[in-house]
VMD Tcl script that draws the C-alpha trace (Angstrom):
set ca {
  {-22.26 -18.81 30.80}
  {-24.40 -21.81 29.73}
  {-27.95 -21.92 31.07}
  {-28.38 -24.29 34.00}
  {-31.48 -26.38 33.52}
  {-33.20 -27.51 36.72}
  {-34.69 -30.85 35.77}
  {-35.92 -31.61 39.25}
  {-34.62 -30.79 42.69}
  {-34.69 -32.63 45.97}
  {-38.25 -32.67 47.26}
  {-38.43 -32.51 51.06}
  {-41.85 -34.15 51.42}
  {-40.41 -37.49 52.53}
  {-37.99 -35.83 54.93}
  {-40.59 -35.39 57.67}
  {-41.44 -39.08 57.51}
  {-37.78 -40.07 57.78}
  {-37.22 -37.75 60.74}
  {-40.28 -39.14 62.53}
  {-39.20 -42.76 61.99}
  {-37.37 -44.90 64.51}
  {-34.48 -44.62 64.00}
  {-34.56 -41.15 62.47}
  {-32.60 -40.50 59.30}
  {-31.72 -37.73 56.85}
  {-30.78 -38.81 53.29}
  {-27.13 -37.97 52.50}
  {-28.13 -35.89 49.46}
  {-29.14 -33.15 51.92}
  {-25.52 -32.83 53.06}
  {-24.82 -30.96 49.81}
  {-26.25 -27.48 50.00}
  {-23.84 -24.73 48.94}
  {-22.00 -24.65 52.27}
  {-21.98 -28.44 52.51}
  {-20.45 -28.68 49.04}
  {-17.68 -26.27 50.05}
  {-17.03 -28.17 53.27}
  {-16.75 -31.37 51.26}
  {-14.15 -29.66 49.06}
  {-12.16 -29.04 52.25}
  {-12.61 -32.65 53.39}
  {-11.01 -33.82 50.15}
  {-7.83 -31.94 51.11}
  {-7.48 -33.56 54.55}
  {-4.67 -36.05 55.16}
  {-7.12 -38.56 56.67}
  {-9.38 -38.52 53.61}
  {-7.54 -40.92 51.31}
  {-10.23 -41.49 48.57}
  {-9.68 -38.27 46.61}
  {-5.90 -38.44 46.34}
  {-5.88 -42.22 45.83}
  {-8.42 -42.01 43.02}
  {-6.50 -39.13 41.42}
  {-3.26 -41.14 41.53}
  {-4.96 -44.10 39.83}
  {-6.24 -41.85 37.05}
  {-2.80 -40.34 36.61}
  {-0.99 -43.68 36.55}
  {-3.44 -45.43 34.23}
  {-4.73 -42.55 32.12}
  {-3.61 -43.98 28.78}
  {-5.23 -47.35 29.52}
  {-8.46 -45.68 30.67}
  {-8.64 -43.52 27.54}
  {-8.01 -46.51 25.28}
  {-10.71 -48.54 27.05}
  {-13.38 -45.84 27.13}
  {-12.71 -44.20 23.78}
  {-12.62 -40.62 22.52}
  {-15.16 -38.04 21.49}
  {-18.02 -39.05 23.79}
  {-20.46 -37.07 25.93}
  {-19.21 -37.00 29.53}
  {-22.13 -37.07 32.00}
  {-20.65 -36.11 35.37}
  {-22.89 -37.41 38.18}
  {-22.56 -35.39 41.38}
  {-20.16 -33.06 39.61}
  {-19.40 -30.89 42.65}
  {-16.63 -28.47 41.68}
  {-16.14 -30.32 38.35}
  {-12.41 -30.67 39.09}
  {-12.21 -34.42 38.43}
  {-13.96 -34.14 35.08}
  {-11.87 -31.10 34.14}
  {-8.76 -33.28 34.15}
  {-10.40 -35.88 31.91}
  {-12.07 -33.58 29.38}
  {-9.00 -32.90 27.20}
  {-7.63 -36.43 27.48}
  {-10.95 -37.96 26.35}
  {-11.45 -35.28 23.67}
  {-14.87 -34.83 25.20}
  {-17.51 -33.76 22.67}
  {-20.08 -32.55 25.21}
  {-19.84 -32.09 28.99}
  {-22.95 -32.56 31.16}
  {-22.30 -31.84 34.85}
  {-25.18 -32.85 37.15}
  {-25.47 -31.84 40.79}
  {-28.15 -31.38 43.42}
  {-26.52 -28.16 44.68}
  {-27.63 -25.76 41.96}
  {-25.95 -22.61 43.29}
  {-22.64 -24.41 43.76}
  {-22.81 -25.88 40.26}
  {-23.47 -22.46 38.73}
  {-20.15 -21.26 40.12}
  {-18.25 -24.44 39.31}
  {-18.87 -24.30 35.56}
  {-17.56 -20.75 35.15}
  {-13.84 -21.65 35.02}
  {-14.61 -24.55 32.67}
  {-16.01 -22.11 30.14}
  {-12.70 -20.25 30.23}
  {-10.61 -23.41 30.02}
  {-12.62 -24.98 27.21}
  {-14.42 -22.16 25.35}
  {-15.42 -24.38 22.42}
  {-16.76 -27.25 24.52}
  {-20.58 -27.53 24.69}
  {-21.56 -27.61 28.36}
  {-25.07 -28.49 29.55}
  {-25.28 -28.22 33.35}
  {-28.27 -29.90 35.00}
  {-29.58 -29.22 38.51}
  {-30.98 -32.59 39.48}
  {-31.51 -34.99 42.36}
  {-30.56 -38.08 40.37}
  {-30.65 -40.46 43.35}
  {-34.26 -41.46 42.56}
  {-34.09 -41.15 38.79}
  {-32.14 -39.49 36.02}
  {-33.80 -37.50 33.25}
  {-31.66 -36.38 30.35}
  {-33.00 -33.90 27.81}
  {-34.07 -35.57 24.57}
  {-31.08 -34.22 22.63}
  {-28.69 -35.85 25.13}
  {-30.48 -39.19 25.07}
  {-29.38 -39.55 21.45}
  {-25.68 -39.07 22.26}
  {-23.34 -41.87 23.25}
  {-22.39 -41.11 26.84}
  {-19.87 -41.98 29.48}
  {-21.58 -41.89 32.88}
  {-18.80 -40.66 35.16}
  {-19.41 -41.24 38.88}
  {-16.14 -40.74 40.77}
  {-15.37 -40.39 44.46}
  {-17.00 -43.62 45.69}
  {-20.45 -41.97 45.88}
  {-21.95 -45.26 44.70}
  {-21.31 -46.37 48.28}
  {-24.05 -44.04 49.54}
  {-26.61 -46.48 48.14}
  {-27.46 -49.77 49.76}
  {-26.18 -52.51 47.42}
  {-29.64 -53.35 46.03}
  {-30.37 -49.65 45.56}
  {-26.97 -49.20 43.88}
  {-27.87 -51.90 41.35}
  {-31.21 -50.21 40.66}
  {-29.44 -46.87 40.24}
  {-27.02 -48.34 37.69}
  {-29.91 -49.93 35.80}
  {-31.59 -46.51 35.58}
  {-28.43 -45.14 33.96}
  {-28.77 -47.73 31.22}
  {-32.32 -46.55 30.59}
  {-31.36 -42.86 30.64}
  {-29.72 -42.97 27.22}
  {-30.96 -44.33 23.91}
  {-27.40 -45.23 22.97}
  {-25.15 -47.84 24.64}
  {-23.22 -45.89 27.25}
  {-20.17 -46.74 29.30}
  {-19.83 -46.47 33.04}
  {-16.69 -45.08 34.70}
  {-16.97 -45.05 38.49}
  {-14.80 -44.78 41.56}
  {-15.35 -47.41 44.25}
  {-13.92 -47.47 47.77}
  {-12.64 -50.89 48.82}
  {-12.64 -52.47 52.27}
  {-9.65 -51.71 54.48}
  {-8.81 -51.55 58.20}
  {-11.50 -49.96 60.37}
  {-9.15 -47.36 61.87}
  {-8.31 -46.01 58.40}
  {-11.97 -45.81 57.43}
  {-13.11 -44.17 60.66}
  {-10.34 -41.56 60.56}
  {-11.39 -40.60 57.03}
  {-14.89 -39.77 58.30}
  {-13.86 -38.21 61.62}
  {-10.82 -36.01 60.94}
  {-8.79 -34.32 63.66}
  {-9.70 -30.79 62.52}
  {-13.41 -31.50 62.74}
  {-14.20 -30.55 59.13}
  {-16.29 -33.69 58.60}
  {-18.12 -32.95 61.84}
  {-18.98 -29.48 60.54}
  {-20.08 -31.02 57.23}
  {-22.39 -33.45 59.03}
  {-23.82 -30.83 61.42}
  {-24.50 -28.45 58.54}
  {-27.18 -30.85 57.29}
  {-29.34 -29.67 60.20}
  {-29.16 -26.08 58.94}
  {-30.16 -27.29 55.49}
  {-33.10 -29.23 56.95}
  {-34.16 -26.13 58.89}
  {-34.38 -24.20 55.63}
  {-36.25 -26.98 53.86}
  {-38.76 -27.83 56.60}
  {-38.88 -24.71 58.76}
  {-37.59 -26.81 61.67}
  {-35.65 -25.56 64.70}
  {-32.68 -27.92 64.98}
  {-29.83 -26.33 66.96}
  {-26.43 -27.64 65.91}
  {-25.09 -27.10 69.44}
  {-27.39 -29.90 70.63}
  {-25.76 -32.54 68.45}
  {-22.40 -34.27 68.04}
  {-20.90 -36.00 65.01}
  {-20.41 -39.78 65.14}
  {-18.58 -41.92 62.55}
  {-18.09 -45.68 62.83}
  {-17.37 -48.70 60.67}
  {-20.17 -51.28 60.76}
  {-18.24 -54.44 59.92}
  {-21.33 -56.63 59.58}
  {-22.85 -54.29 56.98}
  {-19.52 -53.42 55.27}
  {-20.18 -49.70 55.61}
  {-19.02 -46.55 57.36}
  {-21.94 -44.80 59.05}
  {-22.30 -41.15 59.98}
  {-24.77 -40.13 62.67}
  {-25.71 -37.07 64.64}
  {-26.15 -37.85 68.33}
  {-28.27 -35.75 70.69}
  {-26.20 -34.24 73.51}
  {-29.33 -33.93 75.69}
  {-33.01 -34.79 75.61}
  {-34.74 -32.30 73.33}
  {-37.74 -31.68 71.09}
  {-37.49 -30.43 67.51}
  {-40.46 -28.67 65.89}
  {-41.49 -28.00 62.30}
  {-44.88 -27.18 60.79}
  {-47.49 -29.76 61.88}
  {-44.80 -31.97 63.44}
  {-42.59 -32.33 66.51}
  {-40.12 -35.04 67.43}
  {-38.77 -35.84 70.87}
  {-35.18 -37.11 70.93}
  {-33.69 -38.84 73.95}
  {-30.17 -38.02 75.09}
  {-27.71 -40.02 72.93}
  {-30.42 -40.86 70.36}
  {-29.03 -40.69 66.83}
  {-30.05 -39.48 63.39}
  {-28.47 -41.57 60.63}
  {-27.15 -39.17 57.98}
  {-24.94 -41.28 55.70}
  {-23.85 -44.81 54.91}
  {-20.80 -45.40 52.74}
  {-20.58 -49.02 51.67}
  {-17.13 -50.49 51.05}
  {-16.66 -53.19 48.46}
  {-14.39 -56.12 47.83}
  {-13.50 -56.97 44.24}
  {-15.97 -59.87 44.40}
  {-18.86 -57.86 45.84}
  {-18.17 -55.14 43.27}
  {-18.39 -57.64 40.43}
  {-21.58 -59.05 41.98}
  {-23.07 -55.54 42.06}
  {-22.35 -54.98 38.38}
  {-23.77 -58.37 37.40}
  {-26.91 -57.63 39.43}
  {-27.23 -54.32 37.58}
  {-26.78 -56.16 34.25}
  {-23.40 -54.60 33.50}
  {-20.30 -56.36 32.24}
  {-17.10 -55.44 34.04}
  {-14.57 -54.47 31.38}
  {-11.62 -53.05 33.35}
  {-10.56 -52.38 36.93}
  {-7.65 -50.18 37.98}
  {-6.49 -49.99 41.61}
  {-3.71 -48.50 43.71}
  {-0.84 -50.56 45.11}
  {-2.68 -51.07 48.43}
  {-6.00 -52.05 46.82}
  {-7.69 -49.28 48.78}
  {-9.65 -47.85 45.86}
  {-10.77 -48.94 42.41}
  {-11.74 -47.22 39.18}
  {-14.13 -49.42 37.27}
  {-15.08 -49.38 33.59}
  {-18.22 -51.31 32.66}
  {-20.77 -51.56 29.86}
  {-24.40 -52.70 29.79}
  {-24.25 -56.44 29.22}
  {-26.74 -56.30 26.35}
  {-24.47 -53.92 24.40}
  {-21.53 -56.31 24.27}
  {-21.40 -58.63 21.30}
  {-19.49 -61.86 21.42}
}
mol new
graphics top color blue
foreach p $ca { graphics top sphere $p radius 0.5 }
foreach p [lrange $ca 0 end-1] q [lrange $ca 1 end] { graphics top cylinder $p $q radius 0.2 }
display resetview
């Protein structure tokens, strides 16, 4: 098994400040402890959750075009790798020279790379435990390789648009070689479709959202009780985003070392935003991040897009 290098992990220092703010919030990266990562795997199998199967169908339908556009023999840097399943389907097609899965959930990533070693015993794999939301640090040897930054699943939507542009700019700086971007982006669609995807009938997404409180308890030593909270998901049309919240079922006080926070009944903690793009706003995002859009592949309904882009400075006329 390859050694998993922990470059840096999520630091909880700012979490107290965000919980004490009005309104309170918990960054979505904390949804992905080991249990949260497994619950998200289950979410991806739900009939309401269209992004995973729609993205997979686009890759299947347009695989030859994607391979031709991106090129062969590159280093595949898998951002938010999760169970590595999406990358595993691309690795042989792209004739990947080096696979670099990155995830905040270190324990989950350790397990995810085991089957990859069996599938591709001759493939160099360098797993990195990293919270890359605030910055990405590649080992020096990787900085010298020409990379494809692979960010599927519409996770770019977890950033506010300005923050998303800053994040993409940091990817450009993370490698010394011109590196391509291959990302999945969720497009705007009817509110009822979006809200169902984040509030499924079985309640798996609710469990996923509530589990963040258990993770926070471990990080801060707080005493959140999941029975005191309910899952809320809604589409904020004005902001072009789906929001997830946890809403207090009753008035209560939560304690952690040197802090306490009183919550009113029905007061909410904002746990995730997932911005939805139009083709125009997506192109605007890439231009703001100083990328040149090279290719876009979508499904028949224009519900989801796979985008291939390159840093604008790397493209010669």
